[in-house]
C-alpha positions, 0 to 999 in steps of 0.5 A: 594497475593492482593494489595489495594492502592490508587495508582492503581486507580490513575495510571490506571484511567490515563492510559485509557484516555492516551491510547485513546489519543494516538490512536486518535493521530495515527488516525488523523495522518493516516487521514492526510497522506491519504489526503496528498497522495491523493492530490499527486496522483491527480497531479502525477498518477505514485505515486500510485504504491508506495503509495498503499502498504504503505497506506496498511501497515499503515491501517493494523498497525492502525487496530492493534493499535485500537484493542490493545487500546480497550483491554488496556482501557477495562482491565484498567477500569476493574482493577479500578472496582476490586480495588473498592472492596479493593482487587486486585490480583498482577497477575492482575496488572502485566497483565494489566500493560503489555497490557497498555505498549504494547499499548503505545509502538505500538501507539507511533511507529505508530505515529512516522512512520506516521511522517516519511512518506518519510522513508516509501516511500523509504522502499516501493521503496526498496521493489520493487527494491528487488522484481524486482531483481535489481543488475542482468544483466542490459540492456539500459534504452532506450530499455526498454522504447521503448518496454514500449511505444510500449506496451502502444500504442498497448493498446491505439490503441485497446481501441480507435478501440473498443470504450471502453472509453465510455465517459472517457477522451481519455488521460488515464494513462497506469494503467487506460487503463489496468484496463478498459481492465480487466473490459471489460474482455479483459485480465485476472487477471494474465495479469493485474498483469503483466502489473501492475508490468510493469507500477510500474517499469517503473514509478520508472525508469522514476522518477529516483527512480530506475536506473537499468533495468534487463533482466527479466523485459525486458522479462516480457514486451515482453511476456506481449505484446505478451499476450496482442496482443493475447487477442486483436486478440481473442476479435476482430476476429484477426483484430488487427495485429500490427507489433512489433518493 
């Protein structure tokens, strides 16, 4: 069965630019949010551990939107071309219509998620809470911050002692300091990721975005501190002999 009417030309010739406009709007929204988050990160480095997963999610969704939009536009143009010969299969119209509809829905959903950025931030924070096991055995926040302070001081003292700043400002954040350690091959990838988890968790607690500290997280801080000190001792021949709190 074939269909040949003017409405096919009018409908799908309008669909192509409409879909491209939605995709462009989503891209513009992503660029705006990216710049805004970058500005906030300059003011507060602690937000990086919340923003990075969110931006990664936006980027992956934008890639899907782009491919769907390209597919929808090309198939719409192909349908217009076939319609010029006066015979357009019904199944072809149905398939292209479905592709166009999916592209429109996904694009609108992406634009809405970009607009409601705070919801995405809250979702990222909730994911961290679930990952770290909120609701398990709780310990005093004061004890947790004490261990974190000791860990950060140990790292900072090691960097200063071994002159690893190399022209960098001496007031680096903890996240920047552990990256310097990794870049200098003082710690391995596994320990880097553990320290990043500790830093993210601590920042969320400090900013009031989380209120509970679990025993598992405290144990991770103690174990990571021990591993870091072992790495430091190997690096400088055992000269670093800090005493734990």
